[in-house]
C-alpha positions as CSV (number, residue, x, y, z in Angstrom):
1,M,-8.7,65.4,143.2
2,K,-10.3,68.0,145.6
3,N,-11.2,65.2,148.1
4,N,-7.9,63.6,147.8
5,K,-6.1,67.0,148.5
6,K,-8.2,67.4,151.5
7,L,-7.6,64.3,153.0
8,F,-3.8,64.7,152.4
9,I,-3.9,68.4,154.4
10,L,-5.7,66.5,157.5
11,L,-3.4,63.5,157.5
12,F,-0.3,66.1,157.2
13,S,-1.9,68.1,160.2
14,L,-2.4,65.1,162.2
15,L,1.2,63.9,161.7
16,S,2.6,67.3,162.6
17,I,0.6,67.5,165.9
18,F,2.0,64.1,166.8
19,I,5.4,65.2,165.8
20,V,5.3,68.3,167.9
21,S,3.5,66.3,171.0
22,F,6.3,63.8,171.3
23,G,9.4,65.8,170.1
24,C,10.3,67.3,173.3
25,I,11.0,64.2,175.4
26,P,14.1,62.4,174.9
27,N,13.6,59.0,173.0
28,S,14.8,57.0,175.9
29,T,11.9,58.5,178.1
30,Q,9.1,59.0,175.5
31,I,5.9,58.1,178.1
32,T,2.5,58.8,176.9
33,T,0.8,60.8,179.1
34,T,-3.1,60.5,179.5
35,T,-3.9,62.4,182.7
36,I,-6.3,65.5,181.8
37,Y,-6.8,68.1,184.4
38,N,-9.7,70.6,184.8
39,N,-8.5,73.9,186.4
40,Q,-11.8,74.7,187.7
41,D,-12.1,71.0,189.5
42,T,-8.8,71.5,191.0
43,D,-8.7,72.1,195.0
44,V,-6.5,74.6,195.9
45,S,-7.3,75.3,199.3
46,W,-4.0,74.1,200.5
47,D,-3.0,77.4,201.6
48,K,-5.6,77.6,204.2
49,N,-4.4,75.3,206.8
50,L,-1.9,72.7,205.8
51,S,1.4,71.9,207.2
52,M,4.4,70.3,205.2
53,Y,6.6,67.1,205.7
54,E,9.9,67.0,204.0
55,V,10.7,63.6,202.8
56,N,14.4,62.1,202.7
57,I,13.7,59.0,201.0
58,R,17.4,57.5,201.2
59,Q,17.3,57.8,205.1
60,Y,13.9,57.3,205.8
61,S,14.3,53.3,206.2
62,N,16.8,50.6,205.7
63,E,15.5,49.9,202.2
64,G,15.4,53.9,201.1
65,T,12.7,53.1,198.8
66,F,9.3,54.5,197.7
67,N,7.6,51.5,198.5
68,S,9.1,51.3,202.1
69,F,7.9,54.9,202.5
70,I,4.4,53.9,202.0
71,D,4.3,51.9,205.2
72,H,4.4,55.3,207.0
73,I,1.7,57.2,205.2
74,S,-0.9,56.1,207.6
75,R,1.2,57.6,210.1
76,L,1.6,60.9,208.4
77,K,-2.2,61.2,207.8
78,K,-2.8,60.5,211.8
79,M,-0.3,63.3,212.2
80,G,-2.5,65.3,209.9
81,V,0.4,66.2,207.6
82,G,-1.0,68.2,204.5
83,I,1.7,68.4,201.9
84,V,4.6,66.0,201.4
85,W,7.7,67.3,199.8
86,F,10.1,64.8,198.3
87,M,13.8,65.5,198.1
88,P,15.2,65.2,194.5
89,I,13.8,61.8,193.2
90,H,15.9,61.7,190.2
91,P,19.1,59.7,189.3
92,I,22.4,61.4,190.8
93,G,25.6,61.9,188.5
94,V,28.7,59.6,189.3
95,V,31.6,62.2,187.6
96,N,32.8,64.0,190.7
97,R,30.3,62.5,193.0
98,K,30.7,63.2,196.5
99,G,30.9,60.3,199.0
100,T,29.6,56.9,197.8
101,L,26.0,57.8,197.1
102,G,26.4,61.4,196.0
103,S,24.3,64.5,196.6
104,Y,20.5,64.3,195.7
105,Y,21.0,67.7,194.0
106,A,23.5,66.4,191.4
107,I,20.8,65.3,188.7
108,K,22.0,63.3,186.0
109,D,18.6,63.0,184.4
110,Y,15.4,65.2,184.6
111,Y,13.2,62.5,183.3
112,G,14.2,59.5,185.4
113,I,13.9,58.3,188.7
114,N,16.9,57.5,191.2
115,P,17.1,53.6,190.9
116,E,17.9,53.5,194.7
117,F,14.4,54.6,195.1
118,G,12.4,52.4,192.9
119,N,11.0,53.3,189.4
120,I,8.4,55.7,188.1
121,D,5.4,53.2,188.7
122,D,6.7,53.0,192.3
123,F,6.7,56.8,192.5
124,K,3.2,57.2,190.6
125,N,1.8,54.7,193.2
126,T,3.2,56.7,196.2
127,V,1.9,59.8,195.0
128,K,-1.6,58.2,194.2
129,I,-1.6,56.6,197.8
130,L,-0.9,60.0,199.5
131,H,-3.6,61.6,197.4
132,S,-6.0,59.0,198.5
133,N,-4.9,60.0,202.2
134,G,-5.9,63.4,201.4
135,M,-2.2,64.9,201.1
136,K,-0.7,66.9,198.6
137,V,2.8,66.2,196.8
138,I,5.5,68.6,195.8
139,I,9.0,67.5,194.6
140,D,12.4,69.0,194.9
141,W,13.4,70.7,191.5
142,V,16.9,71.5,191.0
143,A,16.7,74.0,188.0
144,N,20.1,75.7,188.5
145,H,22.5,73.1,187.7
146,T,23.2,69.4,186.8
147,S,25.8,66.7,187.4
148,P,28.9,67.0,185.0
149,D,27.6,63.6,183.3
150,N,24.0,64.8,182.5
151,N,23.4,64.0,178.9
152,L,22.5,67.7,178.3
153,T,26.3,68.4,178.6
154,K,26.7,66.5,175.4
155,D,23.4,67.1,173.8
156,H,23.6,71.1,174.5
157,P,26.8,72.1,175.7
158,E,25.9,75.6,175.0
159,W,23.4,75.5,177.8
160,Y,25.7,75.6,180.1
161,V,28.1,78.5,181.8
162,K,31.8,78.0,181.1
163,N,35.2,79.6,182.0
164,T,37.7,81.5,179.8
165,D,38.9,78.0,179.1
166,G,35.8,76.8,178.0
167,N,35.3,74.4,180.6
168,F,32.1,73.7,182.7
169,I,31.8,75.4,186.2
170,P,30.2,75.0,189.4
171,P,27.8,77.6,190.6
172,N,29.8,80.8,191.5
173,G,31.1,80.9,195.3
174,T,30.3,77.6,196.4
175,D,32.2,74.3,196.9
176,W,29.6,72.2,194.8
177,T,32.4,70.5,193.0
178,D,29.8,67.7,191.8
179,V,27.5,70.0,189.7
180,I,27.8,72.7,186.8
181,Q,25.9,75.6,186.2
182,F,23.3,76.1,183.5
183,D,23.0,79.6,181.8
184,F,19.4,80.6,181.6
185,S,19.9,83.3,179.1
186,K,19.5,80.3,176.5
187,K,16.0,80.3,175.1
188,E,16.1,76.4,174.2
189,L,17.2,75.7,177.6
190,R,14.3,77.6,179.3
191,E,11.9,75.8,176.9
192,Y,13.3,72.3,177.8
193,M,13.1,73.1,181.7
194,I,9.3,74.4,181.6
195,N,8.8,71.3,179.6
196,V,10.1,68.7,181.6
197,M,8.6,70.3,184.7
198,K,5.0,69.9,182.8
199,Y,5.9,66.3,182.5
200,W,5.9,65.4,186.2
201,I,2.7,67.2,186.8
202,T,1.0,65.4,183.7
203,E,2.8,62.0,184.0
204,A,3.3,61.5,188.0
205,D,0.2,63.9,189.1
206,I,2.4,66.0,191.3
207,D,1.0,69.0,192.8
208,G,4.1,71.4,192.8
209,F,7.5,72.1,193.2
210,R,10.1,73.1,195.9
211,C,12.6,74.9,193.7
212,D,16.1,74.8,194.6
213,A,18.6,77.7,194.4
214,V,16.0,79.9,192.6
215,D,18.4,83.3,193.1
216,W,20.9,81.8,190.6
217,V,18.1,80.8,188.1
218,G,16.7,84.5,188.0
219,L,13.2,85.9,188.6
220,D,12.7,86.3,184.7
221,F,12.6,82.6,184.2
222,W,10.1,82.0,186.7
223,K,7.8,84.4,185.8
224,E,8.0,82.5,182.4
225,C,7.5,79.5,183.7
226,I,4.7,79.3,186.3
227,P,2.1,80.2,184.5
228,Q,2.5,77.7,182.2
229,L,2.2,75.1,184.9
230,N,-0.8,76.7,186.2
231,K,-2.5,76.1,182.9
232,I,-2.3,72.4,183.7
233,K,-3.6,72.6,187.2
234,P,-2.7,75.3,189.8
235,V,0.6,74.2,191.6
236,I,2.0,74.8,195.0
237,M,5.4,76.5,194.5
238,L,7.8,76.9,197.1
239,A,11.1,79.0,196.7
240,E,14.1,78.2,198.1
241,S,14.6,82.2,199.1
242,Q,13.6,84.8,201.7
243,N,13.7,87.3,198.6
244,P,9.7,88.6,198.5
245,D,10.2,89.2,194.9
246,F,9.7,85.9,194.1
247,Y,5.8,86.0,194.9
248,A,5.5,88.4,192.2
249,A,7.1,85.5,189.7
250,G,4.3,83.2,190.9
251,F,5.4,81.4,194.1
252,R,3.4,81.3,197.0
253,I,5.7,80.2,199.7
254,T,9.2,81.4,200.5
255,Y,11.7,80.2,203.1
256,G,11.5,81.5,206.5
257,W,15.2,82.1,207.2
258,D,14.8,85.3,209.1
259,L,12.6,83.5,211.6
260,L,15.0,80.6,211.9
261,N,18.1,83.2,212.2
262,K,16.3,85.0,215.3
263,M,15.6,81.8,217.0
264,K,19.2,80.7,216.9
265,N,20.1,84.1,218.3
266,I,17.7,83.8,221.2
267,A,18.9,80.4,222.0
268,N,22.7,81.3,221.7
269,G,21.9,84.5,224.0
270,T,22.9,87.1,221.4
271,A,19.4,88.3,220.8
272,D,16.1,88.7,223.4
273,L,12.5,87.3,222.7
274,N,11.3,90.9,221.7
275,I,12.7,90.1,218.4
276,I,10.1,88.0,217.7
277,E,7.6,90.9,217.9
278,T,9.9,92.7,215.5
279,Y,9.7,89.8,213.1
280,I,5.9,89.5,213.3
281,N,5.5,93.1,212.5
282,S,7.5,93.2,209.6
283,E,5.9,90.2,208.2
284,L,2.5,91.8,208.9
285,T,3.7,94.9,207.0
286,N,5.8,93.4,204.1
287,I,4.3,90.2,203.1
288,Q,0.6,90.0,201.4
289,K,-2.0,87.9,203.1
290,N,-2.0,85.4,200.1
291,N,1.8,84.8,200.4
292,Y,3.4,82.6,202.9
293,R,6.8,81.9,204.6
294,L,7.7,78.4,205.2
295,L,8.7,77.9,209.0
296,F,10.7,75.5,210.3
297,T,13.5,74.3,213.0
298,S,15.1,71.9,210.8
299,N,15.5,70.6,207.2
300,H,17.7,68.6,205.1
301,D,20.5,71.5,204.9
302,Q,20.3,72.6,208.7
303,N,20.3,69.2,209.9
304,S,23.1,68.0,207.9
305,W,25.3,71.0,208.0
306,S,24.2,73.3,210.9
307,G,23.1,70.7,213.3
308,T,20.1,69.1,214.9
309,V,17.7,71.1,216.6
310,Y,19.1,70.0,220.0
311,E,22.7,71.5,219.0
312,L,21.0,74.6,217.6
313,F,18.6,75.4,220.3
314,G,19.1,73.2,223.6
315,N,16.2,73.9,226.0
316,Y,14.4,75.9,223.2
317,C,13.7,73.2,220.6
318,E,10.3,72.4,222.0
319,P,8.8,75.9,222.4
320,F,10.5,76.9,218.9
321,A,8.7,74.0,217.1
322,V,5.6,75.2,218.7
323,L,6.2,78.7,217.8
324,T,6.2,77.9,213.8
325,Y,2.7,77.2,214.2
326,A,1.7,80.2,216.3
327,L,3.1,82.3,213.4
328,D,1.6,82.8,210.0
329,G,2.9,80.4,207.3
330,I,3.3,77.0,206.5
331,P,5.0,75.2,209.3
332,L,7.5,72.3,208.3
333,I,8.3,69.0,209.9
334,Y,11.7,67.3,208.5
335,S,11.9,63.7,208.3
336,G,12.5,62.1,211.5
337,Q,11.6,65.3,213.9
338,E,8.5,63.8,215.0
339,A,10.8,60.9,216.3
340,G,13.2,63.0,218.1
341,L,16.0,63.0,215.4
342,N,19.1,63.5,217.4
343,K,21.8,63.0,214.8
344,R,23.1,64.8,211.9
345,L,21.9,62.4,208.7
346,Q,25.1,62.1,206.4
347,F,24.4,63.6,203.3
348,F,26.4,61.7,200.8
349,E,26.1,58.3,202.6
350,K,23.3,55.8,203.8
351,D,22.3,56.9,207.3
352,P,18.8,55.4,208.1
353,I,16.7,57.4,210.8
354,N,16.1,55.6,213.9
355,W,12.3,55.4,214.2
356,T,11.4,55.7,217.9
357,T,8.4,56.8,219.8
358,D,8.8,60.4,220.7
359,K,7.2,63.6,222.5
360,F,7.2,65.2,219.4
361,E,4.9,63.0,217.4
362,N,2.3,64.0,219.8
363,I,3.2,67.7,219.7
364,Y,3.1,67.8,215.9
365,T,0.1,66.0,215.8
366,R,-1.9,68.1,218.0
367,L,-0.7,71.3,216.2
368,N,-1.3,69.9,212.9
369,Q,-4.8,69.0,213.7
370,L,-5.5,72.6,215.6
371,K,-4.2,74.2,212.3
372,L,-6.5,72.0,210.0
373,N,-9.7,72.4,212.4
374,N,-9.7,75.6,214.2
375,E,-10.3,78.8,212.0
376,A,-8.2,81.0,214.3
377,M,-5.4,78.8,213.0
378,W,-6.0,79.4,209.4
379,N,-3.5,81.8,207.5
380,R,-4.2,85.6,206.8
381,N,-5.6,85.0,203.7
382,Y,-8.6,83.6,205.4
383,D,-9.2,86.4,207.7
384,S,-7.4,85.2,210.7
385,Q,-5.6,87.8,212.9
386,L,-2.5,87.7,214.9
387,K,-1.0,89.8,217.7
388,R,1.2,89.8,220.6
389,V,-0.4,90.0,224.0
390,K,1.7,92.3,226.6
391,T,1.8,91.3,229.9
392,D,3.5,92.7,233.0
393,N,6.7,90.5,232.1
394,N,7.5,91.1,228.6
395,N,11.2,90.3,229.1
396,S,10.5,86.6,229.7
397,I,6.9,85.6,228.8
398,F,5.7,86.0,224.9
399,I,2.1,85.4,224.2
400,I,0.6,85.6,220.6
401,S,-3.2,85.4,219.7
402,R,-5.0,84.2,216.8
403,E,-8.6,85.0,216.1
404,N,-10.9,84.4,213.3
405,N,-14.6,84.0,213.1
406,N,-15.5,83.7,216.9
407,N,-12.3,81.5,217.6
408,T,-9.3,82.4,219.7
409,V,-6.1,80.4,220.2
410,I,-3.4,81.8,222.4
411,F,0.0,80.5,222.7
412,V,2.0,81.1,225.7
413,F,5.8,81.0,225.9
414,N,8.2,81.5,229.0
415,F,11.6,81.9,226.9
416,S,13.7,82.2,230.0
417,N,15.9,79.6,232.0
418,T,13.8,80.6,235.2
419,I,10.1,80.1,236.6
420,S,8.4,83.3,235.5
421,K,5.4,84.9,236.8
422,F,3.0,87.3,234.8
423,T,-0.4,88.7,234.4
424,I,-1.8,89.8,230.9
425,T,-2.8,93.5,230.5
426,E,-5.6,93.4,228.1
427,S,-9.0,92.5,229.2
428,E,-10.4,91.1,226.1
429,Y,-8.3,87.7,226.8
430,N,-10.4,86.9,229.9
431,G,-12.0,83.9,229.8
432,N,-12.1,80.3,229.7
433,Y,-9.9,78.0,227.9
434,K,-8.8,74.2,227.1
435,D,-5.4,73.3,227.0
436,L,-4.4,71.7,224.0
437,F,-1.8,69.3,225.4
438,S,-3.0,68.6,228.9
439,E,-6.7,68.6,227.8
440,T,-7.8,70.5,231.0
441,N,-9.9,73.6,231.2
442,V,-8.1,76.7,232.5
443,S,-9.0,80.2,233.2
444,F,-7.4,83.3,232.0
445,S,-7.7,86.8,233.4
446,Q,-6.3,90.0,234.3
447,E,-6.8,89.6,238.0
448,Q,-5.1,85.9,237.7
449,I,-1.2,85.7,238.5
450,Q,0.0,82.7,236.2
451,S,3.5,80.8,236.3
452,L,5.4,79.0,233.6
453,N,8.4,76.8,234.3
454,P,11.7,77.4,232.4
455,Y,11.2,77.3,228.6
456,E,7.5,75.8,229.2
457,Y,4.8,76.5,226.7
458,K,1.1,76.4,226.6
459,V,-1.7,76.4,223.9
460,L,-5.0,77.4,224.8
461,I,-8.3,77.4,223.0
462,R,-10.9,79.5,224.2
463,I,-14.0,77.9,225.3
464,S,-16.2,81.2,226.6
465,N,-15.8,84.6,227.8
């Protein structure tokens, strides 16, 4: 009788574990997960020297699918891309949909794949191929709101914010009429959101998340969520916020909107180039070495709603792209920038990128490879030093030096519309250099008068003193 009792207890325990393990995923999406991770075996050196590339699957090709995107992976590898960020991959709501295809950020099913793009196997295969080519993968995560026809509105209406009439409402102060706001004070909602994020790590083997509208969700949720994700494997966490408080919540990357706005101000003539030095000093003082900004001249929001880099920056679009690599952080390339993307991609309609050969592909490739391979370009967490080098023409010429472990790279910019002559005032930068783009050897010293054309830039790699 004792043995039978023990057997009953064992079977009951196993049944309980089975129920708990599978109870958190809706019946329609119960998928057995077999991936096992060992935190000690996980490579976390992504923060050292990698760039990021944002993928807009809908507009990436005429097909707009994961399978068609795969054809571009070898090209991205040659460009030296380190982290691939997919805009939301989930099904899009129909109720209150904007345009024909709707916003990627109106999520109908957190466990699903947008059928426009393919299916779960297509996505998992894409992730696998990216990993085999040495790239990390993160997906856009929209925790703050859903489409009005998300099943959660029926299964858990208490998880949403409502007005005095008891109706669902969009996020306060927005025109996002195609989505409705979650209430993250609800414990069950928080548990659900953490579990579904875990699902994508374990099921699809992604490496992290770009988290949308994090300020609305609140710091306390992310402080609860991110440590649990890191128990599966260390994750790359990018917050769509410039607030440095999100670093303490577990994010390693936040948005570099301040730099973007300063570049816009220089381009439209409302500020001079010295505000870049203000930015550098502020970041060096206020941002810890193991935290990073995402630095960009474009992304999905900027391109569709504010304008192309040519509209925003005019003659500055090239030097500002180079500037995002000169500074400490994670440089971002948006889909099509390497092809000279010169149109605002429609957000709610099909509007494929026109893939042409453009000088920007060579620019980004050389800069990515430089960041990967030259220790002076590694982020501050790996002991690189960054400073402005003064000249006798600081109103037009801006020079940034990066140094680490006997490696030196100098970025020289003429941020004016005239030919500018200058000499450097610091002898420590005297020496012989190789020009990254022309591949010619040049000398640099206090005795030499240098000259740059309007908006011209040079990236110089020290060969010898």
